[in-house]
FISENU-676712 format. One line per field, with one value per residue (C-alpha): residue number from 1; residue in three letters; chain; z, y negated, x negated. Coordinates in pm, whole numbers, plus 32768, in hexadecimal, padded with zeros to 4 digits. Layout:
% residues N
nr = NUM, ...;
rest = ALA, ...;
kette = A, ...;
zz = Z, ...;
yy = Y, ...;
xx = X, ...;
***
This chain:
% residues 470
nr = 1, 2, 3, 4, 5, 6, 7, 8, 9, 10, 11, 12, 13, 14, 15, 16, 17, 18, 19, 20, 21, 22, 23, 24, 25, 26, 27, 28, 29, 30, 31, 32, 33, 34, 35, 36, 37, 38, 39, 40, 41, 42, 43, 44, 45, 46, 47, 48, 49, 50, 51, 52, 53, 54, 55, 56, 57, 58, 59, 60, 61, 62, 63, 64, 65, 66, 67, 68, 69, 70, 71, 72, 73, 74, 75, 76, 77, 78, 79, 80, 81, 82, 83, 84, 85, 86, 87, 88, 89, 90, 91, 92, 93, 94, 95, 96, 97, 98, 99, 100, 101, 102, 103, 104, 105, 106, 107, 108, 109, 110, 111, 112, 113, 114, 115, 116, 117, 118, 119, 120, 121, 122, 123, 124, 125, 126, 127, 128, 129, 130, 131, 132, 133, 134, 135, 136, 137, 138, 139, 140, 141, 142, 143, 144, 145, 146, 147, 148, 149, 150, 151, 152, 153, 154, 155, 156, 157, 158, 159, 160, 161, 162, 163, 164, 165, 166, 167, 168, 169, 170, 171, 172, 173, 174, 175, 176, 177, 178, 179, 180, 181, 182, 183, 184, 185, 186, 187, 188, 189, 190, 191, 192, 193, 194, 195, 196, 197, 198, 199, 200, 201, 202, 203, 204, 205, 206, 207, 208, 209, 210, 211, 212, 213, 214, 215, 216, 217, 218, 219, 220, 221, 222, 223, 224, 225, 226, 227, 228, 229, 230, 231, 232, 233, 234, 235, 236, 237, 238, 239, 240, 241, 242, 243, 244, 245, 246, 247, 248, 249, 250, 251, 252, 253, 254, 255, 256, 257, 258, 259, 260, 261, 262, 263, 264, 265, 266, 267, 268, 269, 270, 271, 272, 273, 274, 275, 276, 277, 278, 279, 280, 281, 282, 283, 284, 285, 286, 287, 288, 289, 290, 291, 292, 293, 294, 295, 296, 297, 298, 299, 300, 301, 302, 303, 304, 305, 306, 307, 308, 309, 310, 311, 312, 313, 314, 315, 316, 317, 318, 319, 320, 321, 322, 323, 324, 325, 326, 327, 328, 329, 330, 331, 332, 333, 334, 335, 336, 337, 338, 339, 340, 341, 342, 343, 344, 345, 346, 347, 348, 349, 350, 351, 352, 353, 354, 355, 356, 357, 358, 359, 360, 361, 362, 363, 364, 365, 366, 367, 368, 369, 370, 371, 372, 373, 374, 375, 376, 377, 378, 379, 380, 381, 382, 383, 384, 385, 386, 387, 388, 389, 390, 391, 392, 393, 394, 395, 396, 397, 398, 399, 400, 401, 402, 403, 404, 405, 406, 407, 408, 409, 410, 411, 412, 413, 414, 415, 416, 417, 418, 419, 420, 421, 422, 423, 424, 425, 426, 427, 428, 429, 430, 431, 432, 433, 434, 435, 436, 437, 438, 439, 440, 441, 442, 443, 444, 445, 446, 447, 448, 449, 450, 451, 452, 453, 454, 455, 456, 457, 458, 459, 460, 461, 462, 463, 464, 465, 466, 467, 468, 469, 470;
rest = MET, THR, GLU, ASP, SER, PHE, PRO, THR, LYS, CYS, ARG, TRP, ASN, SER, LEU, VAL, ARG, LEU, ALA, GLY, HIS, ALA, ALA, PRO, ALA, ALA, SER, LEU, ARG, TYR, ARG, THR, GLY, THR, ARG, LEU, ALA, PRO, ARG, VAL, PRO, LEU, ALA, VAL, LEU, ALA, VAL, LEU, CYS, ALA, GLY, PHE, SER, CYS, LEU, ALA, GLN, GLU, SER, PRO, ALA, ASP, ALA, HIS, ALA, ARG, ALA, LYS, ALA, VAL, ARG, GLU, TYR, GLY, ARG, GLN, GLY, GLY, SER, ASP, THR, ILE, PRO, LYS, LEU, ALA, THR, TYR, LEU, ALA, ASP, PRO, ASP, LEU, ASP, VAL, ARG, ILE, GLU, ALA, VAL, LYS, ALA, ILE, VAL, ASN, ILE, GLY, THR, GLN, TYR, SER, ILE, ASP, PRO, LEU, ILE, ARG, ALA, LEU, GLY, ASP, ILE, ASP, PRO, GLU, ILE, GLN, ILE, ARG, ALA, THR, ASP, GLY, LEU, VAL, ASN, PHE, TYR, LEU, PRO, GLY, TYR, LEU, THR, THR, GLY, GLY, GLY, LEU, THR, SER, SER, LEU, ARG, ARG, ALA, GLY, ASN, ALA, LEU, ARG, SER, HIS, PHE, THR, ASP, THR, ASP, ASP, ARG, VAL, ILE, ASP, PRO, TRP, ILE, GLN, VAL, ARG, PRO, GLU, VAL, ILE, SER, ALA, LEU, GLY, LYS, VAL, ALA, ARG, GLY, GLY, ALA, SER, VAL, ASP, ALA, ARG, ALA, ASN, ALA, ALA, ARG, ALA, VAL, GLY, VAL, LEU, ARG, GLY, ARG, ALA, ALA, ILE, PRO, ASP, LEU, VAL, GLU, ALA, LEU, HIS, SER, LYS, ASP, SER, PRO, VAL, ILE, TYR, GLU, ALA, LEU, ILE, ALA, LEU, GLN, LYS, ILE, HIS, ASP, PRO, SER, VAL, ALA, PRO, SER, ILE, ASN, PHE, LEU, LEU, ARG, ASP, LEU, ASP, ASP, LYS, ILE, GLN, ALA, ALA, ALA, LEU, GLU, THR, ALA, GLY, LEU, LEU, LEU, ASP, ARG, ASP, ALA, LEU, PRO, GLN, VAL, ARG, ASP, ALA, PHE, GLU, HIS, ALA, ARG, SER, GLN, LYS, VAL, ARG, ARG, SER, ALA, LEU, GLU, ALA, ILE, ALA, LEU, MET, PRO, ASP, ALA, SER, VAL, HIS, ASP, VAL, LEU, LYS, ASN, SER, LEU, GLY, SER, LYS, ASP, ASP, ALA, LEU, ARG, GLY, SER, ALA, ALA, GLU, GLY, LEU, GLY, ARG, LEU, LYS, ASP, PRO, SER, ASP, LEU, PRO, ALA, LEU, GLN, GLN, MET, PHE, GLU, ASN, GLU, THR, LYS, SER, GLY, PRO, ARG, LEU, GLY, ALA, ALA, PHE, ALA, LEU, ALA, ASN, MET, GLY, LYS, LEU, ASP, MET, THR, THR, PHE, GLY, PRO, LEU, ARG, PHE, LEU, VAL, ASN, ASN, LEU, ASN, LEU, ALA, ALA, TRP, ARG, GLY, VAL, ALA, LYS, PRO, TYR, LEU, VAL, GLU, LEU, ALA, ARG, ASP, PRO, ALA, VAL, ARG, GLN, ALA, LEU, TYR, SER, GLY, LEU, SER, GLY, ALA, THR, LYS, ASP, GLU, LYS, THR, GLY, LEU, ALA, GLU, VAL, PHE, ALA, THR, SER, GLY, GLY, ALA, ASP, SER, ILE, PRO, ALA, LEU, GLU, THR, LEU, SER, HIS, ASP, PRO, ASP, ALA, ASP, VAL, ALA, GLN, GLU, ALA, LEU, ARG, ALA, LEU, GLN, ALA, VAL, LYS, ALA, PRO, LEU, ALA, ARG;
kette = A, A, A, A, A, A, A, A, A, A, A, A, A, A, A, A, A, A, A, A, A, A, A, A, A, A, A, A, A, A, A, A, A, A, A, A, A, A, A, A, A, A, A, A, A, A, A, A, A, A, A, A, A, A, A, A, A, A, A, A, A, A, A, A, A, A, A, A, A, A, A, A, A, A, A, A, A, A, A, A, A, A, A, A, A, A, A, A, A, A, A, A, A, A, A, A, A, A, A, A, A, A, A, A, A, A, A, A, A, A, A, A, A, A, A, A, A, A, A, A, A, A, A, A, A, A, A, A, A, A, A, A, A, A, A, A, A, A, A, A, A, A, A, A, A, A, A, A, A, A, A, A, A, A, A, A, A, A, A, A, A, A, A, A, A, A, A, A, A, A, A, A, A, A, A, A, A, A, A, A, A, A, A, A, A, A, A, A, A, A, A, A, A, A, A, A, A, A, A, A, A, A, A, A, A, A, A, A, A, A, A, A, A, A, A, A, A, A, A, A, A, A, A, A, A, A, A, A, A, A, A, A, A, A, A, A, A, A, A, A, A, A, A, A, A, A, A, A, A, A, A, A, A, A, A, A, A, A, A, A, A, A, A, A, A, A, A, A, A, A, A, A, A, A, A, A, A, A, A, A, A, A, A, A, A, A, A, A, A, A, A, A, A, A, A, A, A, A, A, A, A, A, A, A, A, A, A, A, A, A, A, A, A, A, A, A, A, A, A, A, A, A, A, A, A, A, A, A, A, A, A, A, A, A, A, A, A, A, A, A, A, A, A, A, A, A, A, A, A, A, A, A, A, A, A, A, A, A, A, A, A, A, A, A, A, A, A, A, A, A, A, A, A, A, A, A, A, A, A, A, A, A, A, A, A, A, A, A, A, A, A, A, A, A, A, A, A, A, A, A, A, A, A, A, A, A, A, A, A, A, A, A, A, A, A, A, A, A, A, A, A, A, A, A, A, A, A, A, A, A, A, A, A, A, A, A, A, A, A, A, A, A, A, A, A, A, A, A, A, A, A, A, A, A, A, A, A, A, A, A, A, A, A, A, A, A, A, A, A, A;
zz = 8001, 7FA5, 8055, 7F41, 7F65, 8094, 80B0, 7F63, 7E48, 7F2A, 7FD0, 803D, 7F88, 7E43, 7E7B, 7EAC, 7D6F, 7CAB, 7D2E, 7CCA, 7B5C, 7B5B, 7A4B, 7AD2, 79E6, 7A8C, 7BCE, 7CA6, 7D94, 7ECA, 7FC3, 8141, 81E6, 8144, 80E1, 7F9E, 7FD8, 7EFF, 7DAA, 7DCD, 7C97, 7C59, 7C14, 7D63, 7E18, 7D61, 7DB2, 7F1A, 7F44, 7EB2, 7F8F, 80D4, 806E, 8028, 8177, 8232, 8196, 81FD, 82C6, 83FE, 832A, 824C, 8377, 83F7, 82A5, 82AA, 840B, 83A2, 8278, 836B, 8457, 832E, 82C6, 8431, 8431, 82F3, 839F, 82F8, 82AB, 8148, 81EE, 82AA, 8184, 8155, 82D0, 82D1, 81E2, 82E8, 83E4, 833C, 833D, 83B0, 849D, 85EB, 8613, 84C2, 851E, 866E, 85BC, 84C7, 85DA, 8698, 8569, 8517, 8689, 8682, 8546, 85F1, 84F3, 8490, 8387, 8495, 851B, 8420, 842C, 85A4, 85A8, 84C2, 85BB, 86D4, 861F, 863C, 8711, 87D1, 8919, 88EC, 879F, 8824, 8952, 8874, 8782, 88A2, 893A, 87E5, 87A5, 88FB, 88C3, 8785, 883E, 897F, 891D, 8A2E, 8A9E, 8A28, 8ABF, 8C13, 8C50, 8C12, 8B75, 8B81, 8A64, 8B33, 8C1A, 8B17, 8B2F, 8A75, 8B11, 8A01, 89AF, 8AEE, 8AF6, 8C35, 8C84, 8DA9, 8DD8, 8E87, 8F7A, 8EF8, 8DDD, 8E15, 8CCB, 8BCE, 8A7E, 8A73, 8A45, 88EC, 8852, 8774, 875C, 8625, 866D, 85D7, 86D0, 87F9, 8756, 871F, 887A, 8912, 8862, 88F2, 8A54, 8A31, 8993, 895B, 893D, 8AAD, 8BFB, 8BD7, 8A7A, 8AEE, 8C21, 8B50, 8A57, 8B65, 8BF2, 8A92, 8A6A, 8BAA, 8B45, 89FE, 8AA0, 89C6, 8A10, 88ED, 8992, 8ACF, 8A6F, 8A48, 8B99, 8C43, 8BA6, 8C28, 8D8D, 8D76, 8D34, 8E20, 8E19, 8F1C, 8E47, 8D34, 8E26, 8EDC, 8D9D, 8D17, 8E5B, 8E3F, 8CD4, 8D2B, 8E35, 8D27, 8C2E, 8D46, 8CBA, 8DE1, 8D26, 8D45, 8EBF, 8EF6, 8E2C, 8F31, 906A, 9074, 90AD, 91F2, 92B7, 91E9, 92AF, 921B, 92E6, 91C5, 90F0, 9202, 9259, 90E6, 90BB, 91ED, 916D, 9014, 90B3, 916F, 903B, 8F6B, 9084, 909D, 91C9, 919E, 9203, 934E, 942F, 9392, 93B5, 9520, 9564, 94C5, 95A2, 96E6, 968F, 95D9, 95DA, 95B5, 95EA, 9475, 9445, 9561, 94D8, 937F, 940E, 94DD, 93AD, 92DA, 93F0, 93F6, 927B, 928A, 93F5, 9469, 95C2, 95E7, 9608, 96CD, 980A, 9757, 96E4, 9825, 98F5, 9809, 9847, 997D, 98D7, 991B, 97A4, 96E2, 95A0, 9654, 96FF, 95AF, 9505, 9622, 9617, 9496, 94AF, 95B7, 94E6, 93C1, 94B0, 950D, 9663, 971F, 9866, 97F3, 97B6, 9918, 9910, 97B5, 980B, 9947, 9876, 9774, 9880, 9956, 986D, 984F, 9719, 95C6, 952D, 962C, 9640, 94C7, 94EE, 95F7, 9516, 93F9, 94DA, 9556, 93F7, 9376, 948B, 942A, 94CB, 939B, 9426, 938A, 94BE, 9534, 9624, 9568, 94FE, 9384, 939B, 9452, 9325, 922E, 92FA, 92EA, 916F, 91BF, 926B, 919E, 92A7, 92BC, 916E, 90FC, 9223, 921E, 90A5, 909D, 91C7, 9106, 8FC2, 9081, 912D, 8FED, 8F55, 9025, 8F79, 90CF, 911D, 8FCA, 9011, 9154, 90A7, 8F97, 90AB, 9122, 8FD0, 8FD5, 90ED, 90A0, 9077, 8F39, 8FC8, 9043, 8EF2, 8E2C, 8F2C, 8F15, 8D98, 8DA3, 8E92, 8DA8, 8C7A, 8D22, 8DE6, 8D46, 8C7E, 8B9E, 8CCA, 8CDD, 8B84, 8BF2, 8D0A, 8C2F, 8B1F, 8C1C, 8C86, 8B1E, 8B0A, 8C47, 8C27, 8C9E, 8B69, 8C2E, 8CBD, 8B6A, 8AC7, 8BD6, 8BBA, 8A41, 8A6F, 8B6E, 8A85, 897D, 8A72, 8AED, 898B, 88E8, 8987, 8956, 87E3, 87B9;
yy = 8001, 7EAA, 7D5C, 7CFF, 7E29, 7DD4, 7DE6, 7EB8, 7DFF, 7D0B, 7C1C, 7ADF, 79F4, 7AB8, 7A8E, 791A, 78F9, 79C4, 78EE, 77BC, 7821, 7874, 77CE, 76A8, 76D8, 7818, 7790, 777E, 7695, 771B, 766C, 7670, 75CB, 747D, 744B, 74C8, 7589, 7542, 75EE, 7742, 77E0, 7939, 79C1, 7944, 79F9, 7B2F, 7B25, 7AC5, 7BDC, 7CDB, 7C52, 7C6F, 7DD4, 7E2F, 7D96, 7E4A, 7F96, 7F71, 809F, 80A6, 816D, 8038, 7F64, 8081, 80A0, 7F29, 7F40, 8069, 7F96, 7E7E, 7F5F, 7FEF, 7E90, 7E57, 7F86, 7F0E, 7DC9, 7CB3, 7B52, 7BB7, 7C7B, 7B54, 7AB6, 7C0E, 7C21, 7AC6, 7B18, 7C03, 7ADF, 7A88, 7BEF, 7C11, 7D31, 7CC7, 7DF7, 7DB0, 7C4A, 7CBC, 7DBC, 7CA0, 7BA3, 7CB7, 7D15, 7BA4, 7B65, 7C9A, 7C2B, 7AE3, 7A19, 78A7, 7915, 7999, 783A, 77C4, 7900, 78FB, 7796, 7801, 791B, 781A, 77B4, 78FC, 7929, 7A4E, 7A0C, 7B36, 7ABD, 7961, 79F0, 7AC5, 79B7, 78C7, 79B4, 79FE, 7896, 786F, 799E, 7919, 77EA, 78A4, 7A09, 7B08, 7A53, 7B6A, 7C87, 7BDE, 7B96, 7A25, 7A12, 7AE7, 7BCE, 7CEC, 7CF8, 7CEE, 7E03, 7E24, 7ECF, 7ECD, 7D5C, 7CEA, 7C74, 7C95, 7C06, 7B97, 7A82, 7ACD, 79C9, 786F, 7884, 7785, 77B0, 7696, 7685, 75E7, 7474, 7474, 755C, 74AD, 753D, 74F1, 73E7, 74B4, 75CF, 74E2, 7449, 759A, 761D, 74DD, 750C, 7669, 75EC, 74EA, 75D5, 7735, 7864, 78BD, 7851, 7933, 78B9, 7750, 778E, 785B, 7745, 7644, 7717, 772D, 75B8, 7593, 769C, 75EB, 7490, 7427, 72B0, 7265, 7348, 727B, 71EC, 7358, 73B9, 728B, 72EC, 7455, 73C2, 737A, 74E0, 7597, 76C4, 76CF, 779A, 7697, 757B, 762A, 767B, 7524, 7489, 7576, 7516, 73A5, 73EC, 747E, 7370, 726F, 7134, 704C, 6F81, 7091, 7094, 6FBE, 70B9, 71C7, 70FD, 716B, 72CB, 7275, 72BD, 73E3, 74DD, 7604, 761A, 76A8, 757D, 747D, 7512, 7508, 73A3, 7330, 73DA, 7334, 71E7, 720C, 7285, 7166, 7077, 6FE2, 6EFD, 6E4E, 6F93, 6FAB, 6F3C, 7053, 7153, 70F6, 7117, 726A, 72D5, 7254, 72F3, 7421, 754A, 7648, 7675, 768F, 7536, 74A5, 7526, 74A4, 7349, 733D, 73AA, 729A, 719A, 721F, 71ED, 707D, 7006, 6E97, 6DFB, 6E25, 6F97, 6FA9, 700A, 7121, 71B5, 7181, 7223, 7355, 73A7, 745D, 751A, 768E, 76BE, 76FC, 7654, 751B, 74FF, 751E, 7418, 7333, 734D, 7315, 71F1, 7152, 7195, 70C9, 6FB1, 6F99, 6EF4, 6F18, 6F41, 708E, 711F, 71B3, 726B, 72ED, 735B, 740F, 74B5, 7530, 75B8, 765E, 76C0, 783D, 7846, 781B, 7743, 762A, 763B, 7616, 74E0, 7456, 74A7, 73E4, 72C4, 72A9, 72CC, 71C5, 70DB, 7102, 7249, 72D3, 739F, 74FA, 7593, 76E8, 7668, 752C, 74EB, 74D1, 761E, 76B7, 7653, 76E7, 7829, 785D, 7880, 79E7, 7A40, 7A9A, 7A36, 78D5, 7881, 77EE, 76FF, 76A7, 7665, 7552, 74A4, 74B4, 7439, 7300, 72CC, 72F5, 71C1, 710B, 7112, 712D, 7273, 7303, 72B9, 7379, 74A4, 74AB, 74E0, 761C, 76CC, 7761, 7858, 787B, 79C6, 7A23, 79B6, 7870, 782F, 787E, 77B6, 7681, 769D, 7682, 755E, 74A6, 74FA, 742F, 731C, 731F, 7203, 71D7, 721D, 7387, 73DF, 744D, 751E, 75CA, 7606, 76B3, 7789, 77D7, 78A7, 7960, 7ADA, 7B24, 7B12, 7AA2, 7972, 7916, 7921, 7850, 7756, 773C, 7706, 75F7, 7551, 7538, 749D, 739C, 7345, 731C, 71CA, 7148, 7187, 70B3;
xx = 8004, 7F8A, 7FCA, 80BC, 81A3, 8282, 83A3, 83AE, 844B, 8503, 841A, 84CF, 83E7, 8426, 859B, 857C, 84A5, 85A4, 86BA, 8600, 8605, 8779, 8844, 88FF, 8A20, 8A95, 8B1B, 8C57, 8CF7, 8DB6, 8E8F, 8E52, 8F7B, 8FA8, 8E3C, 8D9D, 8C57, 8B2B, 8B00, 8A57, 89CE, 8A60, 8905, 888A, 89A9, 895F, 87ED, 882C, 891C, 8834, 8722, 87ED, 8858, 86F3, 867B, 8796, 872F, 85C1, 8566, 8481, 838F, 8355, 82E5, 8218, 816A, 811D, 8091, 7FB8, 7F32, 7EDE, 7E21, 7D66, 7CFA, 7C95, 7BB4, 7B0C, 7AAC, 79F2, 7A5E, 7ADE, 7BFA, 7C7F, 7D44, 7DF6, 7E37, 7EBC, 7FD8, 8066, 808F, 81CD, 8256, 83B5, 8358, 82C2, 81E4, 8149, 80F6, 806D, 7F85, 7F19, 7EBE, 7E08, 7D2F, 7CE4, 7C7E, 7B9D, 7AEA, 7AB7, 79E4, 7A1E, 7B08, 7BF5, 7C3A, 7D35, 7E0B, 7E0C, 7E77, 7F9A, 7FE7, 8007, 8144, 81E7, 8321, 829F, 81DD, 8102, 8080, 8045, 7F86, 7EAD, 7E66, 7E12, 7D21, 7C80, 7C45, 7B9A, 7ACD, 7A3C, 79AD, 7966, 78FD, 7963, 7A98, 7B7B, 7AA7, 7A7D, 7BF9, 7BE9, 7D40, 7E7F, 7E34, 7D99, 7EC5, 7FDC, 80E4, 8224, 8354, 8462, 8493, 83ED, 828A, 81CB, 807C, 7FA7, 7EB6, 7D71, 7CE7, 7C99, 7B9F, 7A85, 79DD, 79B3, 78FF, 77AB, 77C1, 7718, 7822, 7907, 7A6B, 7B31, 7C37, 7D54, 7D07, 7D35, 7E69, 7F10, 7EBE, 7F4A, 8094, 80AD, 8054, 8165, 8270, 8205, 82E4, 82D1, 824D, 8124, 80D8, 80E3, 8008, 7F0F, 7EEE, 7EB9, 7DA3, 7D09, 7D11, 7C54, 7B48, 7B19, 7B0A, 7C22, 7C33, 7D18, 7E20, 7E35, 7F92, 8007, 7F7C, 8016, 816B, 812F, 810D, 827C, 82DE, 83C4, 82D6, 81BF, 80C8, 80D9, 80A4, 7F8C, 7EC3, 7EF0, 7E61, 7D35, 7D0A, 7D09, 7C04, 7B1E, 7B55, 7B05, 7B9C, 7BD7, 7CD3, 7DCF, 7DC3, 7F00, 7FCA, 7FA5, 7FF5, 8158, 80DA, 801D, 8157, 81D3, 829A, 81D1, 8093, 7FC8, 8027, 7FF2, 7E9B, 7E3B, 7EBC, 7DF1, 7CBB, 7CEE, 7D1B, 7BC5, 7B0C, 7B91, 7B28, 7C82, 7C3B, 7D82, 7E1E, 7D52, 7E7C, 7F5D, 7E3E, 7E05, 7F78, 7F79, 7E5A, 7F04, 8057, 7FEB, 80DC, 7FC6, 7E54, 7E1E, 7EB6, 7DEB, 7CA7, 7CED, 7D49, 7C04, 7B39, 7BD7, 7B89, 7A1C, 79F4, 7A55, 7A27, 7A1D, 7A14, 7B90, 7B6F, 7A23, 7AE0, 7B9F, 7A50, 7994, 7AA9, 7AB5, 7949, 79C1, 7ADD, 7AFD, 7B3D, 79FF, 7A76, 7AE6, 798E, 78DD, 79B2, 7988, 780F, 77FA, 78E3, 780E, 76DF, 777B, 77CC, 765C, 7699, 754B, 760A, 7686, 7525, 74F6, 7640, 75FC, 749B, 751C, 7626, 7532, 744B, 755D, 766A, 768A, 777B, 76E9, 7805, 77EC, 7678, 7669, 773A, 7651, 7524, 75C4, 7610, 74A7, 740E, 7500, 7486, 7322, 729E, 71F5, 70D5, 70B8, 7026, 709F, 71A0, 71F9, 736C, 731C, 7254, 7382, 7462, 7372, 734C, 74C3, 74B2, 7432, 757C, 76A1, 7797, 7709, 766A, 77B7, 77A5, 763E, 7631, 7733, 768A, 7542, 75E3, 765B, 7513, 7447, 74E9, 73E4, 7287, 71E5, 72A3, 7242, 70D2, 70F0, 7194, 7092, 6F88, 703F, 704B, 6EF6, 6F49, 70BB, 7175, 722B, 7376, 72E6, 724E, 7392, 745C, 737B, 737D, 74F7, 74DF, 73F2, 74D7, 75E0, 7523, 73D1, 732C, 71F7, 7129, 71B4, 712D, 6FCD, 7045, 7145, 7048, 6F70, 7094, 70E6, 6FAB, 6FF2, 6FB4, 710D, 71E9, 7327, 7266, 71D4, 7330, 73C9, 72AC, 72DA, 7455, 7405, 730C, 7415, 750C, 7405, 7394, 74E0, 7540, 73E4, 73F4, 752E;
***
């Protein structure tokens, strides 16, 4: 079977073309109530009737044969099969269209992008979800296999589609990767009005991973959805895009009745440095319905502190909650009030829990304690790059600190005796916060005997050099 043989002898496009050539002279006029209906050529009626009859007589075997043909094209692989597969995206049978989008995603070349954009316009949520994840996977290889989107959890039970999001995906594409504007536009439309809640939430997540700034209006509209998964993923996407101008658009969610949404909105306000929202954030902290909301509120305060919240932070240093103590320490570190140094130093030396101690180490380093001695706070942060449980906490602290050239110089001095995990972690830090002064250190790392270190250093070099070349 070829791509031109479905449905046999009665494709709808063929019917329309035949009808278009019907002789206008052979026509009739019929009456509906008191109004005359338009002239309809007799030949058109004949062709349409024949077409509907033919479509009605199509057996399940015909669709099965087309699906089999699609799978065969998919097994062949190669970009040259994509145009053939793309014709099946308009197939009347859902299973055939699903097989087509799956095959196009699996091929995954640049020639897959246009068909996948077309597939985003399908009325079926599974097709929209698969097309969404396929587009992200092209720009972020491995996204599909590591459960970044919903594809891996899709299950159909009759007409019902079941899926399950994993925890928040914190991945984003590298800053030098350019995503085609029409990809972001199409994903934004799905985030705003996709075929199901899951399709919309999945598209919002994709926009965030791809740093789709052009889709911010779509994400803001998604914030007004009645569906919590869509709102939540739109908030996380806005965090990743990190455009401070959007901050006022989320303020109405700072008092949301859904704790998960309220916590995410508070975190977003903090990450976007929405200082105008500080009174609302403080109110959310003081009247939190749950510890999750309280933690998110204090973290937001810690990200954008000023003198008005100094007492909130200072009082929280003695909290029984580990997360609150850590946030309080980092917030005081950003305020840089010298009177807080003794309390922070004492916390760093005496704290027994890693999370709060990392917060105190960040605070001290941010206030100028940059020695890389064995028991120094900056060294403690670097050491925690070796621990899977705390690498994700230490690295963001180091990314923020490394925006200061003096901190980068201190970190360069620790590279010579660093472990593999410290080298790769610091390369990632310099990729985000490095400058021209980072190039010599990264070039040295790019010749490291460990292939993983060398590869990460090369990626960081590309990230550092990209803005310098503009």
